[in-house]
DOKOLVO-325008 format. One record per residue (C-alpha): x, y, z; chain. Coordinates in Angstrom, 1 decimal, always signed. Layout:
x:X; y:Y; z:Z; cadena:A .
...
This chain:
x:+57.4; y:+139.2; z:+77.4; cadena:A .
x:+59.4; y:+140.6; z:+80.2; cadena:A .
x:+61.0; y:+137.9; z:+82.4; cadena:A .
x:+62.5; y:+140.1; z:+85.1; cadena:A .
x:+61.1; y:+139.8; z:+88.6; cadena:A .
x:+60.3; y:+143.4; z:+89.7; cadena:A .
x:+61.5; y:+144.6; z:+93.1; cadena:A .
x:+59.0; y:+144.5; z:+96.0; cadena:A .
x:+57.0; y:+147.7; z:+96.4; cadena:A .
x:+54.6; y:+148.3; z:+99.2; cadena:A .
x:+50.9; y:+148.9; z:+98.4; cadena:A .
x:+50.9; y:+152.4; z:+99.7; cadena:A .
x:+53.3; y:+153.4; z:+97.0; cadena:A .
x:+51.2; y:+152.0; z:+94.1; cadena:A .
x:+49.7; y:+155.4; z:+93.2; cadena:A .
x:+53.2; y:+156.8; z:+92.8; cadena:A .
x:+54.4; y:+153.8; z:+90.9; cadena:A .
x:+51.5; y:+153.7; z:+88.5; cadena:A .
x:+52.0; y:+157.4; z:+87.7; cadena:A .
x:+55.7; y:+157.1; z:+87.1; cadena:A .
x:+56.0; y:+153.9; z:+85.2; cadena:A .
x:+56.4; y:+154.1; z:+81.4; cadena:A .
x:+53.5; y:+152.6; z:+79.5; cadena:A .
x:+52.0; y:+152.2; z:+76.1; cadena:A .
x:+48.4; y:+153.2; z:+75.3; cadena:A .
x:+46.8; y:+151.0; z:+72.6; cadena:A .
x:+43.1; y:+151.7; z:+72.8; cadena:A .
x:+42.2; y:+155.4; z:+72.5; cadena:A .
x:+39.8; y:+157.0; z:+70.1; cadena:A .
x:+41.2; y:+160.5; z:+69.3; cadena:A .
x:+37.7; y:+161.9; z:+68.8; cadena:A .
x:+36.9; y:+160.7; z:+72.3; cadena:A .
x:+39.7; y:+163.0; z:+73.7; cadena:A .
x:+37.7; y:+166.1; z:+72.8; cadena:A .
x:+37.2; y:+167.9; z:+76.1; cadena:A .
x:+34.2; y:+170.2; z:+76.3; cadena:A .
x:+36.5; y:+173.3; z:+76.4; cadena:A .
x:+38.1; y:+172.3; z:+73.1; cadena:A .
x:+34.7; y:+171.5; z:+71.5; cadena:A .
x:+33.5; y:+175.0; z:+72.3; cadena:A .
x:+36.8; y:+176.6; z:+71.2; cadena:A .
x:+36.7; y:+174.7; z:+67.8; cadena:A .
x:+33.0; y:+175.5; z:+67.4; cadena:A .
x:+33.7; y:+179.2; z:+67.9; cadena:A .
x:+36.7; y:+179.0; z:+65.5; cadena:A .
x:+34.7; y:+177.3; z:+62.8; cadena:A .
x:+31.3; y:+179.0; z:+63.3; cadena:A .
x:+29.6; y:+175.7; z:+64.3; cadena:A .
x:+26.4; y:+176.1; z:+66.5; cadena:A .
x:+26.2; y:+173.7; z:+69.4; cadena:A .
x:+23.0; y:+172.7; z:+71.2; cadena:A .
x:+24.6; y:+173.5; z:+74.6; cadena:A .
x:+24.7; y:+176.9; z:+76.2; cadena:A .
x:+28.1; y:+176.4; z:+78.0; cadena:A .
x:+31.0; y:+174.1; z:+78.7; cadena:A .
x:+29.3; y:+173.1; z:+81.9; cadena:A .
x:+26.0; y:+172.3; z:+80.1; cadena:A .
x:+27.9; y:+170.1; z:+77.7; cadena:A .
x:+29.8; y:+168.3; z:+80.4; cadena:A .
x:+26.5; y:+167.7; z:+82.3; cadena:A .
x:+25.2; y:+165.9; z:+79.2; cadena:A .
x:+27.9; y:+163.3; z:+79.6; cadena:A .
x:+25.4; y:+161.0; z:+81.3; cadena:A .
x:+25.4; y:+157.7; z:+79.4; cadena:A .
x:+23.5; y:+154.5; z:+80.1; cadena:A .
x:+25.0; y:+152.3; z:+77.4; cadena:A .
x:+27.3; y:+152.4; z:+74.4; cadena:A .
x:+24.7; y:+153.8; z:+72.0; cadena:A .
x:+23.8; y:+156.8; z:+74.3; cadena:A .
x:+27.5; y:+157.6; z:+74.5; cadena:A .
x:+27.9; y:+157.4; z:+70.7; cadena:A .
x:+25.1; y:+159.8; z:+70.1; cadena:A .
x:+26.9; y:+162.6; z:+71.9; cadena:A .
x:+30.3; y:+161.5; z:+70.7; cadena:A .
x:+29.3; y:+162.0; z:+67.1; cadena:A .
x:+27.7; y:+165.4; z:+67.9; cadena:A .
x:+31.0; y:+166.5; z:+69.5; cadena:A .
x:+33.0; y:+165.5; z:+66.5; cadena:A .
x:+31.0; y:+167.9; z:+64.3; cadena:A .
x:+33.3; y:+170.8; z:+65.2; cadena:A .
x:+36.3; y:+169.2; z:+63.5; cadena:A .
x:+36.5; y:+170.7; z:+60.0; cadena:A .
x:+40.1; y:+171.7; z:+59.2; cadena:A .
x:+43.5; y:+170.0; z:+59.2; cadena:A .
x:+44.5; y:+172.3; z:+62.1; cadena:A .
x:+41.5; y:+171.1; z:+64.1; cadena:A .
x:+42.6; y:+167.5; z:+63.8; cadena:A .
x:+46.2; y:+168.5; z:+64.7; cadena:A .
x:+45.1; y:+170.5; z:+67.7; cadena:A .
x:+42.9; y:+167.7; z:+69.0; cadena:A .
x:+45.6; y:+165.1; z:+68.7; cadena:A .
x:+48.3; y:+167.4; z:+70.1; cadena:A .
x:+46.2; y:+168.0; z:+73.2; cadena:A .
x:+45.8; y:+164.3; z:+73.8; cadena:A .
x:+49.5; y:+163.6; z:+73.2; cadena:A .
x:+50.5; y:+166.2; z:+75.7; cadena:A .
x:+48.3; y:+164.5; z:+78.3; cadena:A .
x:+49.7; y:+161.1; z:+77.3; cadena:A .
x:+53.3; y:+162.4; z:+77.9; cadena:A .
x:+52.3; y:+163.7; z:+81.3; cadena:A .
x:+51.1; y:+160.1; z:+82.1; cadena:A .
x:+54.5; y:+158.7; z:+81.0; cadena:A .
x:+53.0; y:+157.2; z:+77.9; cadena:A .
x:+56.0; y:+156.3; z:+75.7; cadena:A .
x:+53.9; y:+154.8; z:+72.9; cadena:A .
x:+50.4; y:+155.7; z:+71.7; cadena:A .
x:+48.5; y:+153.8; z:+69.0; cadena:A .
x:+45.6; y:+156.1; z:+68.3; cadena:A .
x:+42.3; y:+155.1; z:+66.7; cadena:A .
x:+40.6; y:+157.6; z:+64.3; cadena:A .
x:+37.2; y:+157.3; z:+62.6; cadena:A .
x:+37.4; y:+158.9; z:+59.1; cadena:A .
x:+33.8; y:+158.0; z:+58.3; cadena:A .
x:+32.6; y:+160.3; z:+61.1; cadena:A .
x:+34.2; y:+163.1; z:+59.1; cadena:A .
x:+34.0; y:+162.2; z:+55.5; cadena:A .
x:+30.3; y:+161.8; z:+55.9; cadena:A .
x:+30.2; y:+165.5; z:+56.8; cadena:A .
x:+32.2; y:+166.5; z:+53.7; cadena:A .
x:+35.6; y:+166.7; z:+55.4; cadena:A .
x:+38.3; y:+165.3; z:+53.0; cadena:A .
x:+40.2; y:+162.2; z:+54.1; cadena:A .
x:+43.5; y:+164.1; z:+53.5; cadena:A .
x:+42.4; y:+166.8; z:+56.0; cadena:A .
x:+41.8; y:+164.1; z:+58.7; cadena:A .
x:+44.9; y:+162.0; z:+58.2; cadena:A .
x:+47.4; y:+164.9; z:+57.6; cadena:A .
x:+46.3; y:+166.8; z:+60.6; cadena:A .
x:+46.6; y:+163.8; z:+62.9; cadena:A .
x:+49.9; y:+162.6; z:+61.4; cadena:A .
x:+51.4; y:+166.1; z:+61.9; cadena:A .
x:+50.6; y:+165.9; z:+65.6; cadena:A .
x:+52.1; y:+162.4; z:+65.8; cadena:A .
x:+55.3; y:+163.6; z:+64.2; cadena:A .
x:+55.5; y:+166.6; z:+66.6; cadena:A .
x:+55.0; y:+164.3; z:+69.5; cadena:A .
x:+58.0; y:+162.3; z:+68.6; cadena:A .
x:+60.2; y:+165.4; z:+68.1; cadena:A .
x:+59.0; y:+167.5; z:+71.0; cadena:A .
x:+57.6; y:+165.1; z:+73.6; cadena:A .
x:+59.6; y:+161.9; z:+73.1; cadena:A .
x:+56.3; y:+160.0; z:+72.5; cadena:A .
x:+56.2; y:+157.4; z:+69.8; cadena:A .
x:+52.7; y:+157.8; z:+68.2; cadena:A .
x:+51.0; y:+155.9; z:+65.3; cadena:A .
x:+47.5; y:+155.9; z:+63.8; cadena:A .
x:+45.0; y:+153.1; z:+63.3; cadena:A .
x:+42.1; y:+153.7; z:+61.0; cadena:A .
x:+38.8; y:+152.3; z:+62.3; cadena:A .
x:+35.7; y:+151.3; z:+60.4; cadena:A .
x:+32.3; y:+152.1; z:+61.9; cadena:A .
x:+30.6; y:+148.8; z:+62.3; cadena:A .
x:+27.0; y:+150.2; z:+62.3; cadena:A .
x:+27.6; y:+151.1; z:+58.6; cadena:A .
x:+27.9; y:+148.7; z:+55.7; cadena:A .
x:+31.0; y:+146.7; z:+54.7; cadena:A .
x:+30.8; y:+148.4; z:+51.3; cadena:A .
x:+31.2; y:+151.7; z:+53.0; cadena:A .
x:+34.2; y:+150.4; z:+54.9; cadena:A .
x:+35.7; y:+149.1; z:+51.6; cadena:A .
x:+35.3; y:+152.6; z:+50.1; cadena:A .
x:+36.8; y:+154.2; z:+53.1; cadena:A .
x:+39.9; y:+151.9; z:+52.9; cadena:A .
x:+40.3; y:+152.7; z:+49.2; cadena:A .
x:+40.1; y:+156.4; z:+49.9; cadena:A .
x:+42.6; y:+156.2; z:+52.7; cadena:A .
x:+45.2; y:+154.0; z:+50.9; cadena:A .
x:+46.9; y:+157.0; z:+49.2; cadena:A .
x:+47.9; y:+158.1; z:+52.7; cadena:A .
x:+49.1; y:+154.6; z:+53.7; cadena:A .
x:+52.4; y:+155.9; z:+55.1; cadena:A .
x:+50.5; y:+157.7; z:+57.8; cadena:A .
x:+48.7; y:+154.8; z:+59.5; cadena:A .
x:+49.8; y:+151.4; z:+60.6; cadena:A .
x:+46.6; y:+149.4; z:+60.8; cadena:A .
x:+42.8; y:+149.2; z:+60.8; cadena:A .
x:+40.3; y:+148.5; z:+63.5; cadena:A .
x:+36.6; y:+148.1; z:+64.0; cadena:A .
x:+34.5; y:+150.2; z:+66.4; cadena:A .
x:+31.1; y:+151.8; z:+67.1; cadena:A .
x:+27.9; y:+150.0; z:+68.0; cadena:A .
x:+28.9; y:+146.4; z:+68.7; cadena:A .
x:+25.7; y:+144.5; z:+69.4; cadena:A .
x:+24.1; y:+143.3; z:+66.1; cadena:A .
x:+27.2; y:+144.0; z:+64.1; cadena:A .
x:+29.4; y:+140.9; z:+64.4; cadena:A .
x:+33.0; y:+141.0; z:+63.2; cadena:A .
x:+32.3; y:+138.6; z:+60.3; cadena:A .
x:+30.3; y:+141.4; z:+58.7; cadena:A .
x:+33.7; y:+142.9; z:+57.7; cadena:A .
x:+35.6; y:+139.9; z:+56.5; cadena:A .
x:+36.4; y:+141.3; z:+53.0; cadena:A .
x:+37.7; y:+144.7; z:+54.1; cadena:A .
x:+39.9; y:+143.2; z:+56.7; cadena:A .
x:+41.3; y:+140.7; z:+54.2; cadena:A .
x:+42.1; y:+143.7; z:+51.9; cadena:A .
x:+43.8; y:+145.6; z:+54.8; cadena:A .
x:+46.0; y:+142.6; z:+55.6; cadena:A .
x:+46.9; y:+142.3; z:+51.9; cadena:A .
x:+48.2; y:+145.9; z:+52.1; cadena:A .
x:+50.4; y:+144.9; z:+55.0; cadena:A .
x:+48.3; y:+146.7; z:+57.6; cadena:A .
x:+48.0; y:+145.5; z:+61.2; cadena:A .
x:+44.4; y:+144.5; z:+62.1; cadena:A .
x:+42.6; y:+144.9; z:+65.5; cadena:A .
x:+38.9; y:+144.8; z:+66.4; cadena:A .
x:+36.6; y:+145.8; z:+69.2; cadena:A .
x:+34.9; y:+142.6; z:+70.4; cadena:A .
x:+33.5; y:+141.3; z:+73.6; cadena:A .
x:+32.7; y:+144.6; z:+75.3; cadena:A .
x:+28.9; y:+144.5; z:+75.2; cadena:A .
x:+28.9; y:+141.7; z:+72.6; cadena:A .
x:+29.2; y:+138.0; z:+73.4; cadena:A .
x:+32.4; y:+135.9; z:+73.5; cadena:A .
x:+31.5; y:+134.6; z:+70.0; cadena:A .
x:+32.4; y:+138.0; z:+68.6; cadena:A .
x:+35.9; y:+137.5; z:+70.0; cadena:A .
x:+36.2; y:+134.1; z:+68.3; cadena:A .
x:+35.0; y:+135.8; z:+65.0; cadena:A .
x:+37.5; y:+138.6; z:+65.3; cadena:A .
x:+40.3; y:+136.0; z:+65.7; cadena:A .
x:+39.2; y:+133.4; z:+63.2; cadena:A .
x:+37.4; y:+135.6; z:+60.5; cadena:A .
x:+39.2; y:+138.9; z:+60.7; cadena:A .
x:+42.5; y:+137.4; z:+62.0; cadena:A .
x:+42.8; y:+140.3; z:+64.5; cadena:A .
x:+46.2; y:+140.6; z:+66.2; cadena:A .
x:+44.7; y:+142.3; z:+69.2; cadena:A .
x:+41.2; y:+142.4; z:+70.7; cadena:A .
x:+40.0; y:+145.7; z:+71.9; cadena:A .
x:+38.1; y:+145.4; z:+75.2; cadena:A .
x:+37.6; y:+141.6; z:+75.2; cadena:A .
x:+36.3; y:+141.5; z:+78.8; cadena:A .
x:+33.5; y:+139.1; z:+78.0; cadena:A .
x:+36.1; y:+136.4; z:+77.4; cadena:A .
x:+35.8; y:+135.5; z:+81.0; cadena:A .
x:+32.4; y:+133.9; z:+80.1; cadena:A .
x:+34.2; y:+131.3; z:+77.9; cadena:A .
x:+36.8; y:+129.0; z:+79.5; cadena:A .
x:+38.1; y:+127.7; z:+76.1; cadena:A .
x:+38.5; y:+131.3; z:+74.8; cadena:A .
x:+40.4; y:+132.3; z:+77.9; cadena:A .
x:+42.8; y:+129.4; z:+77.4; cadena:A .
x:+43.3; y:+130.3; z:+73.8; cadena:A .
x:+43.9; y:+134.0; z:+74.5; cadena:A .
x:+46.5; y:+133.0; z:+77.2; cadena:A .
x:+48.2; y:+130.3; z:+75.0; cadena:A .
x:+48.5; y:+132.5; z:+71.9; cadena:A .
x:+49.3; y:+135.7; z:+73.9; cadena:A .
x:+46.6; y:+137.6; z:+72.0; cadena:A .
x:+46.5; y:+141.0; z:+73.7; cadena:A .
x:+43.3; y:+142.5; z:+75.2; cadena:A .
x:+43.2; y:+146.3; z:+75.4; cadena:A .
x:+41.0; y:+146.8; z:+78.4; cadena:A .
x:+39.4; y:+150.1; z:+79.4; cadena:A .
x:+38.2; y:+150.0; z:+83.0; cadena:A .
x:+36.6; y:+153.5; z:+83.3; cadena:A .
x:+34.8; y:+153.0; z:+80.0; cadena:A .
x:+33.4; y:+149.7; z:+81.2; cadena:A .
x:+32.2; y:+151.3; z:+84.4; cadena:A .
x:+30.7; y:+154.4; z:+82.6; cadena:A .
x:+28.9; y:+152.3; z:+80.1; cadena:A .
x:+27.6; y:+149.9; z:+82.8; cadena:A .
x:+29.5; y:+146.9; z:+81.5; cadena:A .
x:+30.9; y:+146.6; z:+85.0; cadena:A .
x:+29.1; y:+149.3; z:+87.1; cadena:A .
x:+31.3; y:+148.6; z:+90.1; cadena:A .
x:+35.1; y:+148.4; z:+89.4; cadena:A .
x:+35.4; y:+146.0; z:+92.3; cadena:A .
x:+33.8; y:+143.5; z:+90.0; cadena:A .
x:+36.0; y:+144.3; z:+87.0; cadena:A .
x:+37.8; y:+141.2; z:+85.6; cadena:A .
x:+41.2; y:+142.8; z:+84.9; cadena:A .
x:+43.0; y:+141.0; z:+87.8; cadena:A .
x:+41.4; y:+137.7; z:+86.7; cadena:A .
x:+42.6; y:+138.2; z:+83.2; cadena:A .
x:+46.2; y:+138.9; z:+84.3; cadena:A .
x:+46.2; y:+136.0; z:+86.8; cadena:A .
x:+45.0; y:+133.7; z:+84.1; cadena:A .
x:+48.1; y:+134.6; z:+82.0; cadena:A .
x:+46.4; y:+136.8; z:+79.5; cadena:A .
x:+48.2; y:+139.7; z:+77.9; cadena:A .
x:+45.8; y:+142.4; z:+79.2; cadena:A .
x:+46.6; y:+146.1; z:+79.1; cadena:A .
x:+44.9; y:+149.2; z:+80.5; cadena:A .
x:+43.8; y:+152.1; z:+78.3; cadena:A .
x:+41.4; y:+155.1; z:+78.3; cadena:A .
x:+39.1; y:+154.5; z:+75.3; cadena:A .
x:+37.4; y:+157.9; z:+75.2; cadena:A .
x:+39.0; y:+159.8; z:+78.0; cadena:A .
x:+37.1; y:+163.1; z:+77.8; cadena:A .
x:+33.8; y:+161.2; z:+78.0; cadena:A .
x:+34.6; y:+158.4; z:+80.5; cadena:A .
x:+36.3; y:+160.3; z:+83.3; cadena:A .
x:+40.0; y:+159.9; z:+82.8; cadena:A .
x:+43.1; y:+159.3; z:+80.8; cadena:A .
x:+45.2; y:+156.2; z:+81.0; cadena:A .
x:+46.8; y:+157.2; z:+84.3; cadena:A .
x:+43.3; y:+157.8; z:+85.8; cadena:A .
x:+42.2; y:+154.3; z:+84.6; cadena:A .
x:+45.2; y:+152.6; z:+86.3; cadena:A .
x:+44.7; y:+154.5; z:+89.6; cadena:A .
x:+40.9; y:+153.7; z:+89.6; cadena:A .
x:+41.2; y:+150.0; z:+88.9; cadena:A .
x:+44.0; y:+149.5; z:+91.3; cadena:A .
x:+42.1; y:+151.4; z:+94.1; cadena:A .
x:+39.1; y:+149.1; z:+93.5; cadena:A .
x:+41.1; y:+145.8; z:+93.6; cadena:A .
x:+43.8; y:+144.0; z:+95.5; cadena:A .
x:+46.2; y:+144.1; z:+92.6; cadena:A .
x:+49.8; y:+144.7; z:+93.6; cadena:A .
x:+53.1; y:+146.0; z:+92.1; cadena:A .
x:+53.6; y:+142.7; z:+90.2; cadena:A .
x:+50.3; y:+143.4; z:+88.4; cadena:A .
x:+51.4; y:+146.9; z:+87.6; cadena:A .
x:+54.7; y:+145.6; z:+86.2; cadena:A .
x:+52.8; y:+143.0; z:+84.0; cadena:A .
x:+50.4; y:+145.6; z:+82.7; cadena:A .
x:+53.2; y:+147.9; z:+81.6; cadena:A .
x:+55.2; y:+145.0; z:+80.1; cadena:A .
x:+52.1; y:+143.7; z:+78.4; cadena:A .
x:+51.5; y:+147.1; z:+76.8; cadena:A .
x:+54.9; y:+147.1; z:+75.2; cadena:A .
x:+54.6; y:+143.5; z:+74.1; cadena:A .
x:+51.2; y:+144.2; z:+72.6; cadena:A .
x:+52.2; y:+147.3; z:+70.7; cadena:A .
x:+53.1; y:+147.4; z:+67.0; cadena:A .
x:+56.3; y:+149.3; z:+67.7; cadena:A .
x:+59.7; y:+148.1; z:+66.6; cadena:A .
x:+61.4; y:+145.5; z:+68.8; cadena:A .
x:+64.3; y:+147.9; z:+69.5; cadena:A .
x:+62.0; y:+150.4; z:+70.9; cadena:A .
x:+60.3; y:+147.8; z:+73.1; cadena:A .
x:+63.6; y:+146.8; z:+74.5; cadena:A .
x:+64.4; y:+150.4; z:+75.5; cadena:A .
x:+61.0; y:+150.8; z:+77.2; cadena:A .
x:+61.4; y:+147.6; z:+79.1; cadena:A .
x:+64.7; y:+148.8; z:+80.4; cadena:A .
x:+63.0; y:+152.1; z:+81.4; cadena:A .
x:+60.3; y:+150.1; z:+83.2; cadena:A .
x:+63.0; y:+148.2; z:+85.2; cadena:A .
x:+64.7; y:+151.4; z:+86.1; cadena:A .
x:+61.5; y:+153.0; z:+87.2; cadena:A .
x:+60.6; y:+150.1; z:+89.5; cadena:A .
x:+64.2; y:+150.1; z:+90.9; cadena:A .
x:+64.0; y:+153.8; z:+91.6; cadena:A .
x:+60.6; y:+153.7; z:+93.3; cadena:A .
x:+61.7; y:+150.7; z:+95.5; cadena:A .
x:+64.9; y:+152.6; z:+96.5; cadena:A .
x:+63.4; y:+156.0; z:+97.1; cadena:A .
x:+60.1; y:+155.2; z:+98.9; cadena:A .
x:+60.3; y:+153.8; z:+102.4; cadena:A .
x:+58.6; y:+150.6; z:+103.3; cadena:A .
x:+59.0; y:+149.0; z:+100.0; cadena:A .
């Protein structure tokens, strides 16, 4: 945790501050970064027929009413990914956007079952993504790591088989997660595969409490032993859970524009991010599926701050939380915290009225 008190910065300078401050992104599905233009380019490269006549027609189809209606088009978009170069190009496009948003650390989710079910080898998926992460470190100065996610609407036996298939490439990913359709698929369904992942020294995270109840968050903590909760916004419905999350500094990777797009909180003015921070929780801001939900991490920060009365202290805490919640080495976190302090000092000095 950062203990420094940030310098005062006037509210009118928040957009500039949010854009400039270094940050980590910890909840981003790489398949959800496929912009319509890239989907069409990859479809043409690979000879894949799409049920849309144009980029504009595909973008117009991004009209979701809930998580499942989003997932239907999400999986259709992923069908264009066939080669190692495709996976590299997708991840590289995201990492360039992340660097432009001053993301210094990206922990990227990927869904191998979405691809292996189509006959794409595990090696193709992981090697393509890992190559982009290596390039990001060398060329963009972005620290990037991969987290393999299991699709919760499928069986645990399928998740176990996926983990076994991925372990030969263990050096390329740092953890496992749990995503896809939440309601009706509680975390406890995956207790064995998460135990195996922990035994292999992998970090464990899990989506819980987005559309599902607070009980799913309890299960993720007590059954899966999740180190971070992805989303977790339904925790506000359970006072005891809120106290535990604050006391144990269990991070929540919150995704405001996703919550709005999927009608979890249709109006960002009702979003609980400020309440989570003010209650002492280690909440962070992330983009989830940025191509589909209207923005990357910088856009999420700008939108949720514009809809609330959060101030520069909240901005500082969100950035500091993102470093604390990351699985990066402590030495790297110390560097990023120093960069954060420098950023706030510079903004306070250069912008009048702060």
